[in-house]
C-alpha positions in Angstrom: -8.8 -97.5 -21.3 -7.1 -100.3 -18.5 -3.6 -102.3 -19.9 -2.4 -104.0 -16.9 -4.1 -104.5 -13.1 -2.7 -101.5 -11.7 -2.7 -99.0 -14.6 -5.4 -97.4 -16.4 -5.1 -94.6 -19.6 -7.3 -92.2 -20.7 -6.3 -91.1 -24.0 -9.0 -91.7 -26.4 -9.9 -88.1 -27.2 -6.1 -87.9 -28.8 -6.6 -87.6 -32.7 -3.3 -88.6 -33.3 -2.7 -91.8 -34.6 1.1 -91.8 -34.3 0.5 -90.6 -30.5 -2.1 -93.4 -29.7 -0.2 -96.0 -31.4 3.1 -95.2 -29.0 0.5 -95.5 -25.7 -1.1 -98.6 -26.7 2.7 -99.8 -27.7 3.9 -98.7 -24.3 1.0 -100.5 -22.5 -0.2 -103.3 -24.1 3.0 -105.3 -25.3 3.3 -108.6 -23.5 6.1 -108.5 -21.0 7.2 -105.3 -21.3 6.9 -104.0 -18.0 9.9 -105.9 -16.1 12.7 -104.5 -14.3 15.9 -105.7 -13.3 17.2 -107.1 -10.1 19.4 -104.1 -9.7 16.7 -101.5 -10.9 14.6 -103.5 -8.3 16.7 -102.9 -5.4 17.3 -98.9 -6.5 13.6 -98.4 -6.4 13.8 -100.4 -2.8 16.2 -97.8 -1.5 14.5 -95.2 -2.5 11.4 -96.3 -0.7 13.4 -96.8 2.5 14.7 -93.0 2.4 10.8 -91.7 1.4 9.6 -93.8 3.8 12.0 -93.4 7.1 12.4 -89.9 6.5 8.8 -89.3 7.5 9.2 -91.6 10.3 12.3 -90.0 11.5 10.2 -86.6 11.6 7.7 -88.3 13.5 9.4 -89.8 16.0 11.3 -86.2 16.5 8.6 -83.6 16.2 5.4 -85.6 16.6 3.2 -82.3 17.6 4.7 -80.3 14.4 2.9 -79.5 11.1 4.7 -81.0 8.4 2.1 -82.6 5.9 4.2 -86.1 5.5 4.1 -88.2 2.5 2.7 -91.6 4.4 0.2 -93.1 2.1 1.9 -92.3 -0.8 5.5 -92.6 -0.1 6.3 -93.7 -4.0 6.1 -90.2 -4.9 10.1 -89.9 -4.1 10.9 -92.8 -6.7 8.3 -91.5 -9.1 9.6 -88.1 -9.5 13.3 -89.5 -9.3 12.3 -91.8 -12.4 11.1 -88.9 -14.3 14.1 -87.0 -13.4 16.4 -90.0 -14.5 15.1 -90.7 -18.0 15.0 -86.8 -18.8 18.3 -86.9 -17.6 18.9 -89.7 -19.9 16.8 -88.1 -23.0 19.6 -84.8 -22.3 17.3 -82.5 -19.8 19.9 -80.9 -17.9 17.6 -78.4 -16.0 13.8 -79.4 -14.0 11.9 -77.1 -12.4 9.4 -77.9 -9.8 6.4 -77.1 -8.3 3.9 -78.6 -5.8 1.8 -78.1 -2.9 2.6 -78.7 1.0 2.0 -82.4 1.3 5.0 -84.2 0.8 7.0 -81.3 0.3 10.0 -81.7 3.2 10.7 -85.4 1.4 11.0 -83.7 -1.9 13.3 -81.5 -1.1 15.5 -84.1 1.0 15.2 -86.7 -1.1 15.2 -85.5 -4.6 16.4 -82.1 -4.7 19.2 -83.2 -2.1 18.3 -80.0 0.7 20.9 -80.8 3.1 19.0 -82.8 6.2 20.1 -80.0 8.8 18.8 -77.4 7.1 15.2 -79.0 7.4 15.7 -80.2 10.7 16.4 -77.1 12.4 13.5 -75.4 10.5 11.6 -77.4 13.4 13.5 -75.2 16.1 11.3 -73.0 17.8 14.5 -71.3 19.6 16.3 -70.4 16.5 16.4 -66.6 15.7 15.2 -65.4 12.3 17.9 -63.9 10.3 17.6 -60.4 9.1 16.3 -60.9 5.8 12.5 -60.7 5.6 9.6 -62.5 7.7 10.5 -65.6 6.0 7.6 -68.3 5.5 7.0 -72.0 7.0 8.8 -74.5 6.2 6.4 -76.5 3.9 6.8 -73.3 1.8 9.9 -73.3 1.3 11.6 -73.6 -2.5 15.1 -74.8 -3.4 17.9 -74.5 -5.8 20.8 -77.2 -6.5 23.2 -78.1 -9.3 24.2 -82.4 -8.7 25.3 -85.1 -10.4 22.5 -87.7 -11.5 23.9 -91.0 -10.4 21.6 -92.9 -12.8 23.2 -90.7 -15.8 26.1 -89.5 -14.5 25.0 -86.2 -16.0 24.9 -82.9 -14.6 21.2 -81.4 -13.2 19.7 -78.4 -11.8 16.8 -78.8 -9.6 14.8 -76.0 -8.5 11.8 -76.1 -6.7 9.5 -73.0 -6.7 8.3 -71.3 -3.0 4.8 -71.5 -2.9 2.0 -70.0 -0.8 -0.7 -72.3 0.8 -2.7 -71.4 -2.3 -2.4 -75.3 -3.7 -2.2 -74.5 -7.6 -1.3 -70.7 -7.2 2.5 -71.8 -8.4 1.9 -73.5 -11.6 2.0 -70.9 -14.3 4.6 -69.0 -11.8 6.6 -72.5 -13.0 5.6 -72.6 -16.3 6.9 -69.0 -16.9 10.4 -69.5 -14.8 10.6 -72.5 -16.8 9.6 -70.7 -20.0 12.4 -68.4 -19.5 15.2 -70.2 -18.7 14.7 -72.6 -22.2 14.2 -68.6 -24.0 18.0 -68.0 -22.6 19.8 -70.7 -23.2 18.2 -70.8 -26.9 16.2 -74.7 -26.1 13.2 -73.9 -28.4 12.3 -77.6 -28.2 12.4 -78.3 -24.4 15.5 -80.5 -25.2 17.0 -79.2 -22.2 14.8 -77.1 -19.3 11.4 -78.9 -18.4 8.7 -78.3 -15.6 7.1 -81.1 -13.2 3.7 -79.9 -11.4 2.6 -81.7 -8.7 -0.8 -81.5 -7.7 -3.3 -83.0 -5.2 -6.5 -84.1 -6.5 -9.0 -82.0 -5.6 -6.9 -78.9 -6.3 -6.4 -80.8 -9.8 -10.0 -80.9 -10.7 -12.0 -77.9 -8.9 -8.8 -75.1 -9.1 -9.6 -73.0 -12.0 -5.5 -72.3 -12.5 -4.7 -75.4 -13.3 -6.6 -75.0 -16.8 -5.4 -71.7 -17.4 -2.0 -72.9 -16.9 -2.7 -76.0 -18.9 -4.2 -74.0 -21.7 -1.1 -71.7 -21.8 0.9 -75.3 -23.3 0.3 -74.3 -26.9 0.8 -71.2 -27.7 3.8 -70.2 -28.8 5.1 -67.5 -26.5 4.1 -69.5 -23.5 4.8 -73.1 -24.2 7.0 -75.3 -22.4 7.0 -78.2 -24.7 5.4 -80.3 -22.6 5.1 -80.9 -18.7 4.9 -83.9 -16.5 2.0 -83.4 -14.2 1.7 -85.6 -10.6 -1.5 -86.2 -9.3 -1.0 -87.4 -5.4 -4.5 -88.7 -5.8 -7.0 -89.6 -2.4 -10.4 -89.2 -4.2 -10.4 -92.8 -4.2 -9.4 -93.7 -1.1 -8.6 -97.1 -0.3 -9.6 -100.3 -1.4 -8.4 -103.5 -1.5 -9.8 -103.8 -5.2 -6.9 -103.4 -7.7 -9.5 -102.4 -10.6 -10.1 -99.0 -9.0 -6.6 -97.6 -9.9 -7.8 -98.0 -13.5 -11.2 -95.7 -13.1 -10.8 -91.6 -13.1 -12.2 -90.0 -10.1 -12.1 -86.4 -12.2 -15.0 -85.7 -14.3 -15.2 -87.4 -17.6 -14.0 -84.8 -19.7 -10.8 -83.4 -17.8 -8.2 -85.6 -20.0 -10.0 -83.7 -23.0 -9.7 -80.2 -21.7 -6.2 -80.5 -20.1 -5.3 -81.9 -24.2 -3.5 -84.4 -22.4 -3.0 -88.4 -21.6 -3.4 -89.2 -18.0 -1.9 -92.5 -16.6 -3.6 -94.0 -13.7 -1.3 -95.9 -11.5 -1.9 -97.8 -8.2 0.6 -96.5 -5.5 0.4 -99.4 -3.8 2.6 -101.0 -6.5 5.8 -99.6 -6.8 6.8 -101.0 -10.0 4.3 -99.8 -11.9 4.1 -96.2 -10.8 7.9 -96.6 -12.1 7.5 -97.9 -15.2 4.5 -95.4 -16.0 6.6 -92.9 -15.0 9.0 -94.0 -17.3 6.8 -94.0 -20.1 5.1 -90.0 -18.9 9.1 -88.8 -19.4 9.3 -90.5 -22.3 6.1 -89.1 -23.6 7.3 -85.7 -23.1 10.9 -85.9 -24.5 8.9 -87.3 -27.7 6.2 -85.7 -28.2 7.3 -82.5 -26.2 3.4 -82.2 -24.8 2.0 -82.4 -21.1 1.2 -85.9 -19.7 -0.4 -86.5 -16.5 0.4 -89.5 -14.0 -1.9 -90.1 -11.7 -0.7 -91.6 -8.1 -4.0 -93.1 -6.9 -2.9 -93.4 -3.0 -4.1 -92.7 0.3 -3.4 -90.4 3.2 -2.9 -92.8 6.1 -3.1 -89.1 8.2 -5.4 -86.4 8.0 -5.2 -83.5 6.2 -2.1 -82.5 8.6 -0.6 -84.4 11.3 -2.7 -82.6 13.8 -5.6 -83.6 12.0 -8.4 -86.4 12.9 -9.6 -87.9 10.2 -11.8 -90.4 11.7 -14.4 -87.4 12.6 -15.6 -87.2 9.3 -14.0 -90.5 7.3 -14.4 -93.7 10.4 -14.9 -96.3 8.2 -12.6 -95.9 5.7 -9.4 -94.8 8.3 -10.5 -98.1 9.6 -9.0 -100.0 7.2 -6.2 -97.6 6.0 -4.7 -98.1 9.9 -5.1 -101.8 8.8 -2.6 -101.6 6.0 0.7 -102.1 5.8 3.1 -99.4 4.6 3.8 -99.7 0.6 7.9 -100.1 1.7 7.0 -102.9 3.5 5.0 -104.8 1.1 7.4 -104.2 -1.5 10.1 -105.4 1.0 8.6 -108.7 1.4 8.0 -109.5 -2.2 11.3 -108.5 -3.0 12.2 -110.9 -0.2 9.9 -113.9 -1.5 11.8 -112.8 -5.0 15.6 -113.3 -3.8 16.2 -110.1 -4.8 17.4 -108.7 -1.7 17.2 -110.8 2.2 16.3 -109.5 5.5 19.5 -108.2 6.7 20.5 -106.5 3.4 17.1 -104.9 3.8 17.5 -103.8 7.3 21.2 -102.7 6.6 19.3 -100.1 4.0 17.2 -99.1 6.9 20.0 -98.2 9.4 21.9 -96.9 6.8 19.4 -94.1 6.0 18.6 -93.8 10.0 22.4 -93.1 10.9 22.1 -90.5 8.2 19.0 -88.7 9.7 20.6 -88.7 13.0 23.8 -87.5 12.4 22.3 -84.7 10.5 19.4 -83.9 13.4 23.0 -83.8 15.9 24.7 -81.1 13.0 21.4 -78.7 13.3 22.0 -78.3 16.8 24.7 -76.0 16.0 22.7 -73.6 13.8 21.8 -70.6 15.5 20.0 -68.6 13.0 17.5 -69.5 10.4 18.6 -68.1 7.1 16.1 -67.6 4.2 18.7 -67.1 1.6 19.9 -70.8 1.7 16.2 -71.4 0.5 16.5 -69.6 -2.7 15.0 -71.0 -5.6 16.5 -68.7 -8.3 19.7 -66.8 -7.5 21.0 -64.4 -10.1 24.9 -65.1 -10.0 27.0 -62.1 -10.6 24.0 -59.6 -10.1 24.7 -59.1 -6.5 27.7 -59.2 -4.3 28.9 -62.8 -3.1 26.6 -61.8 0.6 23.8 -60.6 -1.5 24.2 -56.9 -1.1 23.8 -54.6 -4.3 26.5 -53.7 -5.8 25.9 -49.8 -5.6 23.4 -47.6 -3.9 22.9 -45.4 -6.5 21.1 -44.8 -9.8 22.8 -43.3 -12.6 20.7 -40.9 -15.5 17.8 -42.6 -16.8 18.0 -39.4 -20.0 20.0 -40.8 -23.4 21.3 -38.7 -26.4 19.4 -37.0 -28.9 21.2 -39.6 -31.9 18.9 -42.4 -30.2 16.2 -41.1 -29.3 15.9 -39.8 -32.7 16.6 -43.3 -33.9 14.4 -45.0 -31.7 11.5 -42.5 -33.2 12.5 -42.9 -37.0 12.5 -46.6 -36.4 9.1 -46.6 -34.8 7.1 -44.2 -37.4 7.9 -46.8 -40.1 8.4 -50.0 -42.0 11.8 -51.6 -41.8 11.0 -54.4 -44.1 10.6 -54.5 -47.9 7.3 -55.0 -49.8 5.0 -55.0 -46.6 2.0 -53.0 -47.0 0.2 -52.1 -43.9 -3.1 -51.1 -42.9 -4.1 -47.5 -44.3 -5.1 -46.5 -40.8 -2.0 -47.6 -39.2 -0.1 -45.5 -42.0 -1.5 -42.4 -40.6 -0.3 -43.3 -37.2 3.2 -43.5 -38.4 3.6 -40.2 -39.7 2.3 -38.5 -36.9 4.8 -40.6 -34.9 7.2 -39.5 -37.9 6.1 -36.0 -37.4 6.4 -35.7 -33.6 9.9 -37.1 -34.2 10.9 -34.1 -36.4 9.1 -31.2 -33.8 11.7 -33.7 -30.9 8.2 -34.8 -29.1 7.3 -38.0 -27.9 3.2 -38.7 -26.6 3.2 -42.3 -24.0 3.0 -44.6 -26.9 6.6 -43.0 -28.4 7.8 -42.8 -25.0 7.7 -46.6 -23.9 8.6 -47.4 -27.3 12.1 -45.3 -26.8 12.0 -46.8 -23.6 12.2 -49.8 -24.6 14.9 -49.5 -27.8 16.7 -47.8 -25.3 17.2 -51.0 -23.2 16.8 -53.3 -26.1 20.5 -51.7 -27.5 21.9 -52.6 -23.8 21.2 -55.7 -23.9 18.4 -56.3 -22.0 15.5 -58.9 -23.0 11.9 -56.9 -23.6 8.7 -59.6 -22.6 5.7 -57.4 -23.1 2.7 -59.7 -22.2 -1.4 -59.1 -21.8 -4.3 -59.5 -24.0 -3.9 -57.5 -26.7 -0.7 -55.9 -26.6 0.6 -56.4 -29.5 -1.8 -53.3 -31.0 -2.8 -51.9 -27.4 -6.1 -52.1 -26.1 -6.4 -48.5 -26.7 -5.1 -49.1 -30.2 -1.9 -46.8 -29.3 1.0 -49.4 -29.4 1.0 -51.1 -32.8 4.4 -53.4 -31.9 3.4 -56.0 -34.3 2.4 -55.0 -38.1 0.3 -57.5 -40.1 0.7 -57.3 -44.1 -2.7 -56.4 -45.2 -2.2 -59.0 -48.6 -0.1 -62.1 -47.1 -2.5 -63.8 -44.5 -0.3 -64.1 -41.2 2.9 -62.0 -42.1 4.2 -59.9 -39.4 6.7 -57.8 -38.6 7.8 -56.3 -35.3 9.7 -53.1 -35.9 11.7 -53.0 -32.4 13.6 -56.0 -33.6 15.3 -54.0 -36.0 16.6 -51.3 -34.1 20.4 -52.4 -33.9 22.8 -54.7 -35.3 23.9 -56.7 -32.3 20.6 -55.3 -30.0 18.6 -57.9 -27.4 15.0 -59.8 -28.9 11.9 -57.8 -28.1 9.0 -60.7 -27.1 5.1 -58.9 -27.3 2.7 -61.3 -27.3 -1.3 -61.8 -27.2 -1.7 -63.8 -23.8 -4.9 -66.1 -23.5 -7.9 -64.6 -22.1 -6.5 -65.1 -18.4 -5.3 -62.7 -16.0 -4.3 -65.2 -12.7 -2.4 -67.7 -15.2 -0.6 -65.0 -17.5 0.6 -62.9 -14.7 2.2 -65.7 -12.8 3.3 -66.8 -15.7 5.2 -63.5 -16.4 6.4 -63.3 -12.6 8.1 -67.1 -12.9 9.6 -65.4 -16.4 11.1 -62.6 -14.5 12.2 -64.8 -11.7 15.2 -66.0 -13.9 17.1 -63.1 -14.7 17.5 -59.9 -13.5 18.9 -58.8 -16.8 15.1 -58.7 -18.7 11.9 -56.2 -18.1 9.1 -58.4 -17.7 5.7 -56.4 -18.1 2.5 -57.7 -18.1 -0.3 -55.3 -19.1 -4.0 -55.6 -17.6 -6.6 -54.9 -20.4 -7.7 -52.6 -17.8 -6.5 -51.6 -14.5 -9.4 -53.7 -12.7 -8.7 -57.0 -14.5 -6.0 -57.5 -12.3 -8.2 -58.3 -9.2 -9.0 -62.2 -11.3 -5.1 -62.2 -10.6 -5.7 -61.1 -6.7 -3.7 -64.4 -5.7 -0.3 -63.6 -7.5 -0.4 -59.7 -6.4 -1.3 -60.7 -2.7 0.9 -64.2 -2.2 3.6 -63.3 -5.2 4.1 -60.1 -5.7 3.4 -58.0 -2.5 5.8 -60.1 -0.2 7.7 -62.4 -2.4 10.9 -60.6 -1.1 9.8 -60.6 2.6 8.5 -64.4 2.6 11.7 -66.2 0.4 14.4 -63.6 0.0 13.7 -63.6 -4.0 13.9 -60.3 -5.7 11.7 -59.4 -8.6 11.4 -56.6 -11.0 8.2 -57.6 -13.0 6.2 -54.7 -14.3 2.1 -54.4 -14.1 1.0 -51.8 -16.7 -2.7 -50.5 -15.6 -4.8 -49.0 -17.5 -6.4 -46.0 -14.8 -8.5 -43.4 -15.2 -12.0 -42.0 -14.5 -13.2 -41.5 -17.5 -17.0 -42.0 -17.8 -16.9 -45.8 -19.1 -18.9 -47.0 -16.3 -17.6 -49.0 -13.1 -15.9 -51.9 -14.6 -13.6 -50.0 -17.1 -12.4 -47.2 -14.5 -10.4 -48.0 -11.7 -7.5 -49.9 -11.5 -7.6 -50.2 -7.7 -5.0 -47.9 -6.8 -5.6 -48.0 -2.7 -5.5 -52.1 -3.0 -1.9 -51.6 -3.8 -1.5 -48.5 -1.4 -2.5 -50.6 1.1 -0.1 -53.4 1.1 3.2 -51.0 1.0 5.7 -51.6 3.8 6.1 -47.7 4.9 5.4 -46.5 7.9 2.9 -43.1 7.6 4.2 -42.0 10.7 7.7 -41.8 10.5 10.0 -39.6 8.2 12.9 -41.5 7.2 16.0 -40.6 8.0 18.4 -42.1 4.7 21.2 -41.2 3.2 20.8 -41.6 -0.5 17.4 -41.0 0.1 15.4 -42.0 -3.1 17.5 -44.8 -3.6 17.4 -46.0 -0.1 13.7 -46.1 0.0 13.2 -48.1 -3.3 15.3 -50.5 -1.7 13.5 -50.9 1.7 10.1 -51.1 0.3 8.5 -54.0 -1.3 6.9 -52.5 -4.3 7.3 -49.4 -6.4 4.1 -47.5 -7.1 3.5 -44.5 -9.7 1.2 -42.9 -11.6 3.1 -40.7 -13.8 1.6 -37.7 -15.9 4.2 -36.8 -18.6 5.2 -39.4 -21.4 8.9 -38.2 -20.2 8.0 -39.7 -16.7 7.0 -43.1 -18.1 9.9 -43.4 -19.9 12.1 -42.6 -17.5 10.5 -44.8 -14.5 10.7 -48.0 -17.1 14.5 -47.2 -17.7 15.2 -47.0 -14.0 12.9 -49.7 -13.1 16.9 -51.9 -14.7 19.7 -49.3 -13.9 18.3 -49.6 -10.6 21.3 -51.8 -8.6 18.5 -54.0 -7.5 15.0 -55.4 -8.7 11.9 -54.8 -7.3 7.9 -54.7 -8.6 6.7 -52.0 -10.4 3.2 -51.0 -10.3 2.3 -48.9 -13.2 -1.3 -47.0 -13.4 -1.3 -46.1 -16.6 -3.2 -43.9 -18.5 -6.6 -44.0 -21.4 -7.7 -40.6 -22.6 -4.0 -39.4 -22.0 -2.6 -41.4 -24.7 -4.0 -39.2 -27.5 -4.3 -35.7 -24.9 -2.7 -32.5 -26.8 -1.1 -31.6 -23.9 0.3 -34.9 -22.6 3.4 -34.6 -24.9 7.3 -34.3 -23.8 10.1 -33.0 -24.9 13.4 -34.2 -26.2 14.8 -32.1 -23.5 13.0 -33.9 -21.0 14.8 -37.1 -21.9 18.2 -36.7 -22.7 21.1 -37.5 -20.8 21.0 -35.9 -17.1 17.8 -36.1 -16.9 15.4 -38.8 -14.3 12.4 -39.9 -13.2 10.6 -37.4 -11.3 9.3 -38.5 -8.2 7.6 -34.7 -7.6 7.0 -32.3 -10.5 6.6 -29.1 -8.6 4.4 -26.6 -10.0 6.6 -24.2 -12.8 4.2 -21.1 -13.2 3.0 -18.1 -12.0 2.4 -19.8 -8.3 6.1 -20.9 -8.3 7.2 -17.1 -8.9 5.5 -15.9 -5.6 5.2 -18.7 -3.3 4.7 -16.5 0.4 1.3 -15.3 -2.0 -0.3 -18.8 -2.8 -3.5 -19.7 -1.0 -3.6 -23.0 -1.6 -1.5 -26.1 -3.0 -3.4 -28.8 -4.8 -1.2 -32.3 -4.5 -2.4 -34.6 -6.9 -1.6 -37.6 -9.2 -2.0 -38.8 -12.6 -4.8 -37.9 -15.4 -6.5 -35.3 -12.9 -4.0 -33.1 -12.9 -5.0 -32.2 -16.9 -8.2 -31.3 -15.3 -7.1 -29.6 -12.5 -4.7 -26.8 -15.0 -7.8 -26.2 -16.8 -10.0 -25.5 -14.6 -7.5 -22.9 -12.6 -6.9 -21.6 -16.0 -10.4 -21.1 -16.5 -11.0 -19.5 -13.3 -7.6 -17.3 -14.1 -6.2 -19.0 -10.4 -2.9 -19.3 -11.7 -1.0 -17.2 -9.0 -3.3 -18.0 -6.1 -3.4 -22.0 -6.3 0.3 -24.2 -6.9 -0.7 -27.8 -8.5 2.3 -30.3 -7.3 2.4 -34.1 -8.9 2.7 -36.5 -7.1 4.5 -39.0 -9.3 5.5 -41.5 -7.0 2.8 -42.6 -4.6 5.4 -45.7 -3.0 7.8 -45.3 -1.4 6.6 -42.3 -0.2 8.6 -39.0 -1.3 8.2 -37.5 1.9 11.8 -35.3 1.2 9.8 -34.0 -1.7 6.6 -32.6 -0.4 8.5 -31.4 2.8 10.1 -29.0 0.4 7.1 -27.7 -1.5 5.1 -27.7 1.8 8.1 -25.1 3.5 7.7 -23.1 -0.1 4.1 -22.2 0.4 3.7 -21.0 3.6 0.8 -19.1 3.6 -1.7 -21.9 1.9 -3.6 -24.6 2.7 -2.8 -28.5 1.3 -5.4 -30.3 -0.3 -5.1 -33.5 -1.6 -7.3 -33.9 -4.8 -8.2 -37.0 -7.0 -10.9 -37.7 -9.1 -11.7 -41.7 -7.2 -14.0 -42.0 -4.4 -12.7 -40.9 -1.1 -12.9 -44.4 0.4 -10.3 -45.2 -3.1 -7.6 -44.0 -4.6 -5.0 -42.7 -2.5 -6.4 -39.8 0.0 -6.3 -42.5 2.9 -2.5 -43.4 2.3 -1.3 -39.8 1.4 -2.9 -38.2 4.1 -1.2 -39.6 7.1 2.3 -39.4 5.3 1.7 -35.6 3.9 0.9 -34.8 7.7 4.0 -36.4 8.9 5.9 -34.6 6.5 4.9 -31.3 8.0 4.7 -32.6 11.0 1.1 -32.0 11.5 1.6 -28.4 11.7 -2.2 -28.1 9.0 -4.6 -30.1 8.4 -4.6 -32.4 4.7 -7.8 -31.4 3.3 -10.0 -33.4 0.5 -11.2 -32.7 -3.0 -12.9 -35.4 -4.6 -15.3 -38.1 -5.5 -18.0 -38.8 -2.4 -17.2 -42.4 -0.7 -19.1 -45.4 -2.8 -19.4 -48.7 -3.4 -18.7 -49.1 -6.6 -15.4 -47.7 -8.6 -17.8 -45.2 -10.9 -21.2 -44.6 -11.9 -22.5 -45.9 -15.5 -23.7 -43.0 -15.6 -22.1 -40.3 -18.3 -24.0 -37.1 -17.0 -23.3 -38.0 -13.6 -19.7 -38.7 -13.9 -19.7 -35.0 -15.4 -21.3 -33.6 -12.7 -18.9 -35.6 -9.9 -15.9 -34.3 -11.8 -17.3 -30.4 -12.0 -18.0 -31.2 -8.1 -14.4 -31.7 -7.0 -13.2 -29.3 -8.9 -15.6 -26.7 -7.7 -14.4 -27.9 -4.6 -10.7 -27.7 -5.3 -10.7 -24.2 -6.3 -13.3 -22.6 -4.1 -10.7 -21.1 -1.8 -13.5 -20.8 1.0 -14.6 -24.9 0.8 -12.9 -25.6 4.5 -13.2 -22.7 6.2 -16.1 -23.6 8.6 -14.3 -27.1 8.9 -10.8 -25.8 10.4 
């Protein structure tokens, strides 16, 4: 629906009469789009800065890619208008995400990054600081607190760093926004908001856009409205202003994103500013998403090195004839008597001088510091120079009273007149019996880790598909009254009088969007344990972009630590190729340690953790799972933690731990040595089986059946990365006459073998071979046939315990 020459609106899908009338009033009221002379001069000054910034970069570095804003210079006044109006309405923190086009301009003229810090990024002679590998300048983020000159109020602006995957930052921004709202008690989004920028093709074509939009109405994910701004080249250049009123998107986009779309011709700066004012007011009034579609053209190609006339010759012949929007608007204001030519030229000269002076200062820079571009600082967590306050980790054990108390709450219903399901009553009764017997299973160990951290003031957020109950119906952190619809109880929030809050939330059926959201949430504060659980471990592959571009290299690229935890159910249990493997080989392949170098470190275990890019574990006991969750918070720094979690072990009768393994003085065990007859007479042991995770229980059962407990030692590698070189060296030296075998239930080209073998060889100075017992190489992670699964399992057990299996290979 069109309202004026340069504006069009899509909103007919909205069923709320008040909202429809509100939009009509904003666009149909005669004469409503009026600007004072002062407002026009402010708009002109902002256009001068936007345009001359790009022209300055082009003059100084004409052969450098910068993904400039030429053709949509009005974006800068548009964003500043949204921020001004939002600040007027009470917002004091704006978190932004955007692709690379115009990013440097936004950093300079919206966030107000020091110009010399931007210009020095173009100097190829500057040395990189030793803080990480860094990233290209048009991916970097920024955090800045300043005074908004229009409202004279403090405003904090954060632009989140992003990879080249254009829309990948969308859910990250939303998660960070949600976290900042949560920590300041902003339950309605009145203080903290987000702005997301999009390219037209990505907005229409990238599924993550819609995954992110669909989180906006979920209680634990809503950010109470986001202003989306589309830099739209889809229509291309046209002299017909009516083209700005037609949507370039599929007809149902507005309905799918459940947000009104305001189309506006970017050649009309006053129309753009008016629409942006309306969009910001819509968001503050209704706390819902809104889209501003800036219909513009791109004066250059994809980047400054690209020649667009190869493929769009006629369009670009027309584009190159067009006056820039600054020139058009200046001529309009001069004709209206709002400014005169000398005043206009003085405004240009003033900004040009600012750029030249900043360029001169930039030549004094000798080192590129990535930390100057940090988008999420954690005041007080590190020392002033960004270092950990210690290089040690305290015991992760708990006193018996706390363990018992948490266990009792976990096995009860802490509110009155609340009827739970009969099956759940049996589960809680079993938990209570375990507590009396001083034992825990996996669900109870997790409960105790969470409950203890809540007591210490650590907020915990667990998110994913069906996490409230647990995919395998083992968790039950949210109880449902069987007689009252939608009445629920979260016992974890009834543990202590002054505890931190516990958030457990079933997500939408999304991995990419939700994992990005939780990563963003974890960016906001180091004093929170944020976990994302995949319904099955292999489902993380639809979120691979977040893992590859953010979680794995985030600290190296952007000096941004993050303590997010990924819980990935994993195990070969005859359930077919899609529910078996969490693909550990992929995570291990991305670990940054050197397989051929035995680290020489003081405080070996903690220093290794500090140097790694992420931590990868596969726990074989509930106690170790408890400890690794607590260690994640008690460490003096933050690293992503990847945990391959069990399925069948959740109820395995031998997969139990004693309170004794969780008391003060106990810690996470990176390696669990054999504690049976083999360890009593190590010189007589003929083979050491190194393994990780669930296969340990298959191996111990088989070893006992074969009466080989004195001949074969089984050593569990609980922490795979960083690799426990020091402890495994001791294990290998303990058994001087034994063969060394890596045993896994995964296929040979998957799992851990390719990661473990070279590192294990390094620990023993390559003195012995490291043999393999496991499934043969395969294309699929697991068979779909139960009988084949069992045959493969027995075959690998036969290899593991056949002491002559490698005789002819030596």
